[in-house]
C-alpha positions as CSV (number, residue, x, y, z in Angstrom):
1,X,271.6,92.2,54.6
2,X,273.6,95.3,55.5
3,X,277.3,95.3,54.8
4,X,278.1,95.8,58.5
5,X,276.4,92.6,59.5
6,X,278.1,90.6,56.7
7,X,281.4,92.2,57.6
8,X,281.0,90.9,61.2
9,X,280.6,87.4,59.8
10,X,283.6,87.9,57.5
11,X,285.7,89.2,60.4
12,X,284.9,86.1,62.5
13,X,286.6,84.1,59.7
14,X,289.6,86.4,59.9
15,X,289.9,85.9,63.7
16,X,289.5,82.1,63.3
17,X,292.2,81.9,60.6
18,X,294.6,83.8,62.9
19,X,293.8,81.6,65.9
20,X,294.2,78.4,63.7
21,X,297.5,79.7,62.3
22,X,296.4,79.5,58.6
23,X,296.0,83.3,58.0
24,X,298.2,84.2,55.0
25,X,297.2,87.7,53.9
26,X,294.4,90.2,53.8
27,X,294.0,92.7,50.9
28,X,291.7,95.7,50.5
29,X,291.1,96.8,46.9
30,X,288.4,97.8,44.5
31,X,287.9,101.6,44.8
32,X,285.6,103.8,42.9
33,X,287.7,106.1,40.8
34,X,291.5,106.6,41.1
35,X,292.1,107.2,44.8
36,X,295.4,108.2,46.3
37,X,295.4,105.1,48.6
38,X,295.7,102.2,46.2
39,X,295.7,99.1,48.5
40,X,295.9,98.0,52.1
41,X,297.8,94.7,52.7
42,X,297.8,92.8,56.0
43,X,300.4,90.1,56.6
44,X,301.1,88.1,59.7
45,X,304.2,88.9,61.8
46,X,303.3,86.4,64.5
47,X,300.2,84.2,64.9
48,X,300.6,83.3,68.6
49,X,298.0,84.4,71.3
50,X,299.2,88.0,70.9
51,X,299.0,88.0,67.1
52,X,300.9,90.9,65.4
53,X,300.0,92.0,61.9
54,X,301.9,94.2,59.5
55,X,299.4,96.6,57.9
56,X,300.8,98.3,54.8
57,X,299.1,101.2,53.1
58,X,300.2,101.4,49.4
59,X,299.7,104.7,47.6
60,X,299.3,105.3,43.9
61,X,301.8,108.2,43.8
62,X,305.4,107.3,44.0
63,X,306.0,110.6,45.8
64,X,303.9,109.4,48.7
65,X,305.8,106.9,50.9
66,X,304.0,103.6,51.7
67,X,303.0,103.4,55.4
68,X,303.6,100.3,57.5
69,X,302.1,99.7,60.9
70,X,302.5,96.8,63.3
71,X,299.1,96.2,64.9
72,X,297.0,93.8,66.9
73,X,294.0,92.0,65.4
74,X,291.6,94.5,67.1
75,X,293.6,97.5,65.8
76,X,293.7,96.0,62.3
77,X,289.9,95.5,62.3
78,X,289.5,99.2,63.1
79,X,291.8,100.2,60.2
80,X,289.8,97.9,57.8
81,X,286.4,99.2,59.0
82,X,287.4,102.9,58.7
83,X,288.4,102.2,55.0
84,X,285.2,100.3,54.0
85,X,283.3,102.5,51.5
86,X,286.1,105.0,52.0
87,X,287.5,104.1,49.4
88,X,287.4,100.3,49.4
89,X,284.5,98.1,48.4
90,X,286.1,94.6,48.9
91,X,288.3,92.8,51.3
92,X,290.0,89.4,50.5
93,X,291.1,87.0,53.2
94,X,293.7,84.5,52.0
95,X,294.2,81.5,54.2
96,X,295.8,78.1,53.5
97,X,292.3,76.6,53.7
98,X,290.3,78.9,51.5
99,X,290.1,82.5,50.1
100,X,287.2,84.5,51.4
101,X,286.0,87.6,49.5
102,X,283.8,90.2,51.2
103,X,282.2,92.7,48.8
104,X,279.9,95.7,49.1
105,X,277.7,96.5,46.2
106,X,276.3,99.8,45.0
107,X,273.2,99.4,47.3
108,X,275.6,99.0,50.2
109,X,274.7,95.3,50.7
110,X,277.4,93.0,51.7
111,X,278.2,89.5,50.4
112,X,280.8,86.8,51.1
113,X,282.2,84.4,48.5
114,X,284.6,81.5,49.2
115,X,287.1,80.1,46.7
116,X,289.9,77.5,46.8
117,X,293.0,78.7,48.5
118,X,295.6,80.8,46.7
119,X,298.3,80.2,49.3
120,X,299.6,76.9,50.6
121,X,301.9,78.2,53.2
122,X,301.9,81.0,55.8
123,X,304.9,83.3,55.4
124,X,305.5,85.7,58.3
125,X,306.2,89.3,57.3
126,X,309.0,91.5,58.5
127,X,309.1,95.3,58.6
128,X,311.1,96.9,55.7
């Protein structure tokens, strides 16, 4: 199955976790080579009907300042999608119910794996 179809399934789980109030964190990692952009972290700022998420771009170089954005769920999805395969090959959703890992392999096929939860509580983020 193409990674886009699997990502759509994965994102439904992200939306459900936000709606149910158990979204703890989302992390993009696993790049090919040493990219300047090291990680993207998403933390909840509010999980009400107008959920706000803090999206943090972390850079490898200390000379490049990390970037923080306060975004809606739809805007966050767009940021995540534009960084799939460029440069990230995995996205991990952490909820208080389970961890969900979305991966793209070398053949650009997507897969989802679920694991027991890493987080037991949701901690709302604040801008630095």
